[in-house]
N, C-alpha and C positions, 0 to 999 in steps of 0.2 A: 338456407334452412336454419332456423333458430330453435333453441330449446327454451321452453317456458317453465320458469321456476317461481317459487315464492320465497323471498328472502326477508325475514323478520316481518312477515305479514304483507309485504309489498310484492306485487306482480312484476316480474322482470324477465326480459328476453336476454338470453345468453347464447354464446356460440358453442357448437359441439366441440368437445375436447378441452374446454376451459375448466379450471379447477374452481372450487368454491372460493378460495382465496382470491383468485383473479377477478371473479365476478364481484366479490365484496369490495375490492379496491376500486373497481370501475364505478361502483355505485356509492362510494364514500362511506362504506361500512368498515370500521377498523377491527381486524382480528389480530390479537397479539401473536408474535412469533419469536423464536429464539434460534432454532436450527436453520430456519429458512433464510435464504438470501436470493435476490432476483438473478444474480450471476451464476448461481450454483444449482445443481440438480436437487429437487426437493426430496427429503427423506422421511419426514413426518415422525422423527424419533423423539423430539423434545415434548410433544403432547401439549404444547401451549396453544396451538391453533385449533383445538378440538371444537367442534360444533355439534349441535343436535339436529339430526335428520329424522323426520317423521317416518315411522315404520322400521327404523333400524334399532336394534337392541343396544348397540354400543355407540359411543360418540365417535365421530369421524374426524380425522386430521384434514383440515381444510386445504393444506398445501399440496396434498397428493390425491384428493378425492375429486373426480370429475363430476360435473353436474349432469343430470339426466332429466328428461321431460317430466313435468309435474312434480318435481322434487320440492319439498318444503323444508326450509332450513331456519333454525334459530341460532344466532351467533352468540347471544349473551343470556341464555336461560340460566336458571339457578343451578341446574345440573352441570353446565359447562363451567360456570364460575367456580363451583366447588372442586371440579376436576383440575382446573388450572391452579387453584390455590394449593391443592395437594401436590401437584407436580413441582410447584415452586418450593414447597416445604422440603421435598425430597432433595432438590438441587441444593438448597441452602444447608441441609444437613451434611452434605459432602463438600461444602464450600468454605474456604477460610473466612472467618468473620472479622476481617481487618479492613473494612471499607475506609476507615478514617485515614489509613496510611497507604491505601492501594493507589497505584499510579494512574489507574483509569477511572477512579471514583468520579462520578459526574458524567461519564460517557460509557457506562457499563449497562448493557441491555438487561442483564439479570437484576441489577440494582434498581433500574427504572421500573421493572415489572413488580418487584417486591414492594416498592413504594405504592404503585398503582393499586395493587390488590391487598395492601396492608398485611403482608405475610412476613413472618419472621421464621427463624429456624425452629423446628419442632421442639416441644417441651422436653423430649428425651435427649436433646442436645445435638451437638455436631461431632463429626469424627476427628476434628483437629488436624494437625499437620501430619499427613501420611507420607508425603514425598519430599525429597530434598529440594530446597528452593535454589533456583539458578543452577540446575543440575547439569546443563549441557555447556560444553566449552565454546560453542559458537560465539564468535566475537561480536555479533550484532543482535542476536535474538535471545531474550531472557525467558526461561521456562520456569513456570510454577504450576505444576499440575494439581496442587491443592485447590486451585481456583477453577479447574476444568469442570465443565458440565457435560462433557461427552456429546456435544452437539455435532461434532464431525465436520464443522466448517473448514478447519485447517486441512483435514484430509482431502476434502473436495476441492478446495482452492489450489492445493499443491498438484492434484491430479488433473483438474479440468482447466485451470487458468495457466499455471506454469508448466504443467505436464512433466513433473519430476517424480511424483509418487514417493515422496520421502516419508510422509506420515501414514500410519496405519493404526489399527485397533488390535490390542493384544488382550488375552484373558477374557473372562466372561463374568457376569454377575457383579458382585461387590468389588472384585479385583480388576475389573475392566479398566484399561488405561490406554491413552494415546502414546504410541512409541514411534521413534524414527527408525526406519529400516527394520531389521530383525532385532529390535531392542538394542540399538547401538547409538552412537552420536549422530547428530545431523550431518556433519561434514563427511563422516564415514558412509552415510546413506546418500551421498552425492547431492547434498543441499547446495543451492546456488546463493543462499543468503539473500534472496530477493525480498523477503518479508511479507509475501502474500498471505501466509498463515497468520501473521500478526494483524494485518489489515482486516481480515475477515473474522478474527476471534471476537466474540461478543463480550468477553470478560477479560480479566487480567492474567489469564493462564499463559498467554504468549504476549510479550511486550518488547519494546525496543530497548536494548541494553544501553545504547549510547545516551539516551535521554532519561533513563530510569532515575527516579528520585527527584526529578525537577518539577513535578506537579503539572505535567503536560495537559491534563484534562481540566484544570481549574480555570474556568472561563474568565474570571476577573483578572487573572495574572497573565494569561497567555492569549496572544492575538494570532489569528490565522491569516496568512497572506498568500493568496493564490499566485503562483508564478510558473514559468516554463523552465524545465530542466536545461541546464547549460552543458551537459556532457556530450550530447550527440545531436544530430539533425532530425531525429524522429519528431520532436516537439511534444514530448510528454509533459503534462501539467500535474502539479500537486500543491499541497498547502504547506508553507513553512510555518512552524510554530515559533513565535517570537516572544521572548520574555525579557523585559528590561533592555530592549534594543539589541538583544542577542538571539540568534537562531539556535534553538535547543533541540529541534527535531523536525521530521518530515512525516506527514500523513497523507494517505491517498485522498484524492478528490473524486468522488464518484461521478461528478458531472464533467470530468476532463474529456474533451471530444476525441482525442487520439487514443488514449490508453485506459480511460476509466479508472478502475481501482489498481490496475497493474503497474508495477514499477520494477526496475532492475536494482541490483545491489548498489550501484553507483548513484542512481537517482534517489533511493530511499535513505542511504546511509553515508553517502559521500558529500556531506555538507560541512565538515569541520574545516575545510580550507577557507571558508568565508572569514573566520576570525583568527586564522592561524598567523602567528607572528612572522612567519617567513613569506607570507603572501605579498607579491608585488602588486602595488596599486597604481603605479605609473610606469611607463616604458623607461628602460635604461639603455644608455649607449656608452661606449668607451670614451674616455676623456679626450683621446687624440682625435677621434672623429668629431666630437662636439667642438673642439677648439681648432679643428682643421690643421693638425700638426702631423708630423711624420710619426708613424706608429713605432718606428725603431728607437724613438727617444726612450731613455731610461726614466726611472723614478715612478711617478704616478700616472704616466701616460695611459696605462691599461686599466685604470680604475673605472668602475661603473658609476655613471652619473645619471640621476633622475632628470627627465626632461618631459616636454609635452608631446602629444601624439603627432602634431603637425611636423615638429622638428625630427622626430624619430622616423616618420614615414618619408620625409624628404631625404634624409640620409640613406635610408634603405633603397629608395628609388635611384638615387645618385650612384650608389655602389653597383646596383644591377646594371645601370646604363654604362658605367665605366667598364665592367667586366665584359658586357656584350660588345662594346665598341673596340676594346683592346684585344680581346681573345676570341671574338666571334660569338654568335648566338648559342652555339652548342656547348659553350663553356658554362652555361647556366642550366640548372635543373630545378624543376618545381615539384614539390611533394604536397599534395592536398590532403584533406582530413575528413574522416567520417563524422567528426564533430561539427562539420559545417553543413549547411543546407545544400540540396542538389543544385539550386540556383547559384550559390556561392562557388561551388566546385566548377560549375560551367563557366563562370566568369574567370576563374583561375586558368581554365583551359584556353579561353580567348586571350588572356594576358600572355600565356606562354607561347602560343602558336602565332598570334597576330601582332602582338606588341613586341615581345622579345625576339620572336622568330625561331623558336626551337620546338622540337617534338619531345624534348626530354621532360615529360610530365607523368607522374604516377600517383597512386593513391595509397594511403597508409594501410588500407585493408589488405593489401597484397604483400605486406612485409612478412 
């Protein structure tokens, strides 16, 4: 059974339960949105997706209004355009007018719509800075509620994607504001610092503190490189932000097949090891092993020496073989890692039981 509607003068068949926004997308009609995101429950509170429905006194939010039979819809009538412009004006009146120095300038949904509809802050001006900038001590997430448009994406992302319920809405009217917990800090509200709220924020109200001020949204200077996270075996993907051959940040890749927009704190913020001066880029072995000397020798026999992988693996295999042959297979224990794939852990199981001949094998997740 289908629903017959008229969309911008065109007869269309839709499915029962579909929203106007769903049908419009299927038929290549664009309706602007701010609070809506396909991963989150629609709320209809930003009023940017309003459309005109014949017979209805008020404009309807396309993201939450389901189609019905014989429905007639206009997505870009003069009435809807006027309403959208008014909504944008009200948001800009409460928004910091510092796009030139904003870290997400160029990737801000509000900025894009302001350009599209040629809307500026209202003539009576803006409210200016009402809240302290970088007000939360969270080491990863930078908060600037002067740029918040109360879209509630952060609230929904935290509740529905990460299931932490850190963010909520306090006060009403002009004083309405997003707060962590009962108006406390994020960490006190049991925030995991996953950055989901940052990923879904359409403005610069929530941003990444580690890369703030490096112009991450300036396409001419920053290159996005899709890669797979190296921390565990789940296989999450994301985009590295590379500027002048240096990784300056991580952003979610919505097309990632395993995780979509979701990342943990290590995947999103644990990238500083890449350029850390203490990072080991080649394997190291003790000098006495490399020179095949007695380890009891004094002097520099215990110094770490860089070598190639084949040499390091040969030494490792030789010492394992020596321990097994001298003291028996059970003198060797194998500890595998959650950072490896299941297949790699399975191979370590075969190495321990079939090659070395011991059942002494365990997994780091049990420690």
